[in-house]
C-alpha positions in Angstrom: -94.4 23.0 103.2 -91.5 21.5 101.4 -91.9 18.9 98.6 -89.2 16.7 97.2 -89.4 16.5 93.4 -87.6 13.6 91.8 -85.8 14.5 88.6 -83.7 12.5 86.3 -80.4 13.0 88.1 -81.3 14.3 91.5 -84.1 15.2 94.0 -85.0 18.8 94.2 -86.6 20.5 97.2 -89.3 23.1 96.6 -91.2 25.1 99.2 -94.8 26.2 99.0 -96.7 28.5 101.3 -100.0 30.3 101.7 -100.7 33.7 103.2 -99.0 37.0 102.6 -96.8 37.0 99.5 -93.2 37.6 100.3 -90.0 38.1 98.4 -88.8 34.6 97.5 -85.1 35.6 97.5 -85.5 37.0 101.0 -87.1 33.8 102.2 -84.4 31.7 100.6 -81.7 33.9 102.2 -83.4 33.5 105.6 -83.6 29.7 105.2 -80.0 29.6 104.1 -78.9 31.3 107.3 -80.4 28.6 109.5 -80.2 25.4 107.4 -77.5 23.3 105.9 -77.3 23.9 102.1 -78.7 20.5 101.3 -81.9 21.3 103.2 -82.6 24.7 101.5 -85.3 24.5 98.9 -84.5 25.5 95.4 -87.6 27.7 95.0 -90.2 29.2 97.3 -93.7 29.6 95.7 -96.8 31.3 97.1 -100.3 29.7 96.6 -103.7 31.2 97.3 -104.7 27.8 98.8 -103.3 24.3 98.9 -105.2 21.5 97.2 -107.0 19.3 99.7 -107.8 15.6 99.6 -111.0 13.9 100.6 -110.0 14.0 104.2 -109.4 17.7 104.2 -105.6 17.4 104.4 -103.1 18.9 102.0 -103.0 16.8 98.8 -99.2 16.5 98.5 -99.5 14.7 95.2 -101.6 17.4 93.6 -99.3 20.1 95.0 -96.3 18.2 93.6 -98.0 18.0 90.2 -98.6 21.7 90.2 -94.8 22.3 90.5 -94.2 19.8 87.7 -96.7 21.5 85.5 -95.0 24.9 86.1 -91.8 23.4 84.5 
């Protein structure tokens, strides 16, 4: 899942996934091979689980907040 984080000067793409932990640099390299540079996320982060909302869907706001809290 890719989230767009709005910063002061620009919007930053960050990627989140669950499952087997993989080398983030390898994932970014693979994404760079198939996507234009503006679509490649700046970071790739593994999560044990995604936060869910009351409807059982991924809570994108809570996920976004977790990236903001990480700094």
